[in-house]
C-alpha positions in Angstrom: 67.4 -37.7 4.4 65.0 -37.9 7.4 63.5 -34.7 8.9 62.9 -34.4 12.6 60.0 -32.9 14.3 61.8 -29.6 14.9 62.6 -29.3 11.2 58.9 -29.8 10.2 57.6 -27.4 12.8 59.3 -24.4 11.2 57.4 -24.5 7.9 54.2 -25.3 9.7 54.5 -22.3 11.9 55.3 -20.1 8.8 52.3 -21.4 7.0 50.0 -20.8 10.0 51.5 -17.3 10.3 50.8 -16.6 6.7 47.2 -17.8 7.0 46.7 -15.7 10.1 48.1 -12.6 8.4 45.9 -13.3 5.4 42.8 -13.5 7.5 43.7 -10.4 9.4 44.3 -8.5 6.1 40.9 -9.7 4.7 39.2 -8.7 7.9 40.8 -5.2 7.9 40.0 -4.7 4.2 36.4 -5.9 4.4 35.4 -4.3 7.8 37.6 -1.2 7.2 36.2 -0.8 3.7 32.7 -1.2 5.0 33.2 1.3 7.7 34.8 3.7 5.3 31.9 3.4 2.8 29.4 3.9 5.6 31.2 7.0 6.8 31.2 8.4 3.3 27.6 7.7 2.7 26.7 9.2 6.1 28.7 12.3 5.3 26.9 12.7 1.9 23.5 12.4 3.7 24.3 14.8 6.5 26.1 17.4 4.5 22.9 19.1 3.1 21.6 19.2 6.7 24.8 20.8 7.8 24.6 23.4 5.0 21.0 24.1 6.0 21.9 24.6 9.6 24.9 26.8 8.8 23.1 28.9 6.3 20.1 29.5 8.6 22.3 31.4 11.1 24.4 33.4 8.6 24.1 37.0 7.6 23.2 37.9 4.0 26.8 38.9 3.3 28.2 35.6 4.5 25.6 33.7 2.4 27.0 35.1 -0.9 30.7 35.3 0.2 33.2 33.6 -2.1 34.8 31.2 -1.1 31.9 30.0 1.0 31.9 30.4 4.8 31.0 26.9 6.2 30.9 28.1 9.8 29.6 31.6 10.4 31.8 34.0 12.4 28.8 34.9 14.6 25.5 33.0 14.9 22.6 35.2 13.7 19.4 34.2 15.4 17.7 37.2 13.9 16.8 35.1 10.8 14.4 33.0 12.8 12.7 36.1 14.2 12.4 37.7 10.8 10.7 34.8 9.2 8.0 35.0 11.9 7.6 38.8 11.9 8.1 39.7 8.2 6.5 36.7 6.6 3.3 34.8 7.5 5.2 31.6 8.2 2.8 30.8 11.1 -0.1 30.9 8.7 1.7 28.6 6.2 2.4 26.0 8.9 -1.1 26.1 10.3 -2.5 25.5 6.8 -0.2 22.6 6.2 -1.1 21.2 9.6 -4.8 21.4 8.8 -4.4 19.8 5.4 -2.1 17.1 6.8 -4.4 16.2 9.6 -7.5 16.3 7.4 -5.9 14.1 4.8 -4.8 11.6 7.4 -8.2 11.4 9.0 -10.1 11.1 5.7 -7.5 8.5 4.4 -7.9 6.3 7.5 -11.7 6.5 7.3 -11.5 5.0 3.8 -8.3 2.9 4.1 -9.2 0.9 7.2 -12.6 -0.4 6.0 -11.1 -1.1 2.5 -8.0 -2.9 3.9 -10.1 -4.9 6.2 -12.6 -5.9 3.5 -9.8 -7.0 1.1 -8.1 -9.0 3.9 -11.2 -10.7 5.3 -14.0 -10.8 2.7 -14.2 -12.8 -0.5 -16.1 -10.9 -3.1 -16.3 -10.8 -6.8 -13.8 -8.4 -8.4 -11.5 -8.4 -5.3 -8.3 -8.9 -7.4 -9.5 -6.4 -9.9 -10.0 -3.9 -7.1 -6.5 -4.4 -5.8 -5.0 -4.1 -9.3 -7.0 -0.9 -9.8 -5.5 0.5 -6.6 -2.0 -0.2 -8.0 -2.9 1.4 -11.3 -4.0 4.6 -9.4 -0.7 4.5 -7.6 1.2 4.4 -10.8 -0.2 7.7 -12.1 2.0 10.8 -11.8 0.2 13.8 -10.3 1.3 15.9 -13.3 -0.6 13.7 -15.7 -4.0 14.6 -14.1 -3.2 18.1 -12.9 -5.3 20.0 -15.5 -8.3 17.7 -15.2 -8.2 17.9 -11.4 -8.0 21.7 -11.6 -11.1 21.8 -13.8 -12.9 19.5 -11.4 -12.0 21.7 -8.4 -13.1 24.8 -10.2 -16.4 23.1 -11.1 -16.9 22.2 -7.4 -15.9 25.7 -6.3 -13.1 24.1 -4.2 -10.2 26.3 -5.4 -8.6 28.2 -2.6 -10.1 25.8 0.0 -8.7 23.1 2.2 -10.9 20.5 0.7 -9.2 20.7 -2.7 -5.9 19.6 -1.2 -7.3 17.2 1.4 -9.4 15.2 -1.1 -6.6 15.2 -3.7 -3.9 14.1 -1.2 -6.3 11.4 0.1 -6.9 10.0 -3.4 -3.2 9.7 -4.1 -2.2 8.1 -0.8 -5.3 5.8 -0.5 -3.9 3.0 -2.7 -0.7 2.5 -0.7 -2.6 2.9 2.6 -5.1 0.2 1.6 -2.4 -2.2 0.6 -0.4 -1.7 3.8 -3.4 -2.1 6.1 -4.7 -5.1 4.2 -1.4 -6.9 4.9 -1.7 -6.2 8.6 -5.3 -7.3 8.9 -4.5 -10.4 6.9 -1.8 -11.3 9.5 -4.3 -11.2 12.4 -5.7 -14.7 13.0 -9.4 -14.8 12.0 -10.1 -17.0 15.1 -9.6 -13.9 17.4 -12.4 -12.0 15.6 -14.6 -15.1 15.5 -14.2 -15.4 19.3 -15.3 -11.8 19.7 -18.3 -12.5 17.4 -19.2 -15.5 19.5 -19.0 -13.4 22.7 -21.7 -11.1 21.2 -19.8 -8.4 19.4 -21.0 -7.2 16.1 -18.7 -7.1 13.0 -18.2 -3.3 13.6 -17.4 -3.9 17.3 -14.9 -6.7 16.4 -13.2 -4.3 14.0 -13.0 -1.4 16.4 -12.1 -3.5 19.6 -10.0 -6.3 18.2 -8.7 -5.8 14.6 -7.7 -2.2 14.7 -5.8 -2.4 18.1 -3.9 -5.5 16.9 -3.1 -3.7 13.7 -2.0 -0.5 15.5 1.6 -0.6 14.2 0.3 -0.6 10.7 -2.1 2.2 11.4 0.7 4.3 12.9 2.9 3.6 9.9 0.0 4.7 7.6 -0.5 7.8 9.6 3.1 8.8 9.3 3.2 8.1 5.5 0.0 10.0 4.8 0.8 13.0 7.0 4.3 13.4 5.6 3.1 13.1 2.0 0.4 15.8 2.6 2.9 18.0 4.5 5.5 17.9 1.7 3.0 18.2 -1.2 3.8 21.1 -3.5 2.3 20.7 -7.0 -1.3 20.6 -6.1 -0.9 23.3 -3.4 0.7 25.6 -6.0 -2.0 24.9 -8.6 -5.2 25.0 -6.5 -4.3 27.8 -4.0 -3.7 31.4 -5.1 -4.6 33.4 -2.0 -1.7 34.2 0.3 -3.5 33.3 3.5 -4.3 29.8 2.2 -0.8 28.9 1.1 0.9 25.8 2.6 4.4 25.7 4.0 6.0 24.2 0.8 4.5 27.0 -1.3 5.3 29.6 1.3 9.0 28.6 1.2 8.9 29.2 -2.5 8.2 32.9 -1.8 11.8 33.4 -0.5 13.0 32.8 -4.1 12.8 36.2 -5.8 13.3 37.2 -9.4 16.8 38.6 -9.0 18.0 36.9 -5.8 17.3 34.1 -3.3 17.1 34.8 0.4 19.0 31.7 1.3 19.3 32.6 5.0 15.6 33.0 5.4 14.8 30.0 3.2 17.0 27.7 5.2 15.7 29.0 8.5 12.1 28.5 7.4 12.9 25.0 6.1 14.5 24.1 9.4 11.4 25.3 11.3 9.2 23.4 8.8 11.1 20.1 9.5 10.5 20.3 13.3 6.9 19.2 13.4 7.8 16.1 11.3 10.7 15.3 13.6 8.5 15.7 16.7 5.9 13.4 15.2 8.6 10.8 14.5 9.9 11.1 18.1 6.4 10.5 19.5 5.6 7.4 17.4 9.1 6.1 16.8 8.5 2.8 18.7 5.3 2.0 16.9 6.8 3.1 13.6 9.8 0.8 13.8 7.7 -2.1 14.9 5.3 -1.5 12.1 8.0 -1.3 9.5 9.6 -4.5 10.8 6.4 -6.4 10.8 5.6 -5.1 7.3 8.9 -6.3 6.1 8.3 -9.8 7.5 4.9 -10.0 5.9 
């Protein structure tokens, strides 16, 4: 029996409709599922920040209320005043700022020449040197805590900024050297050779050509070193015993008492302690993103 064009068109339209519905369903499942998972992940990441913000403006009774109060009935800004007047939070932040800035400067003074030498010079033991840097990076601070304490005591560096500046520099130097070496290696050597031909010395070529071209990597290194030193806790707790020399991380620990935790003060102080890092990120965000993108390509 012969089938006309009209008879064959119906199954074709039905098959095309089924394929279109199948594609639509797959698109909804894949994209919808991706958006749902992203929303869940974002919620998990932002929930602790919400709890910190909420707790920082609660009263003490609301902090320990059961069931918990997620949104306080009245915002209590007094907590932020108390942490500045009743506790030496200003001193803690100043100490952390001095240690972070000192660590960053000392790290760059060592990491920039080391990274440039590894990227440009060919010397005996170069690979062994890089592997040794990786080996240092693999050590946990806890492993060498007691030996470092004895060294700092012998140098009379306990309760001083130098104990934390030098220690943080040592533990961040390996990663900084590797990172800067990758940026210097990506700079064409012909640019520096042209500067040398024009009369620049090797030091001038590094300062005027290599470092400006590797600026994104330098900024990324600064962010990494500063945040590492700002958040460091173990060494600061071990090497520092005087109250006026405590860093912010150790100072936050003082809000945890023997019988109770002052969560409203702790969260308010933590929120204040995050602000300098956020401001630093906002100031160098463009260079940081560019540096991380270039580092990923390399």
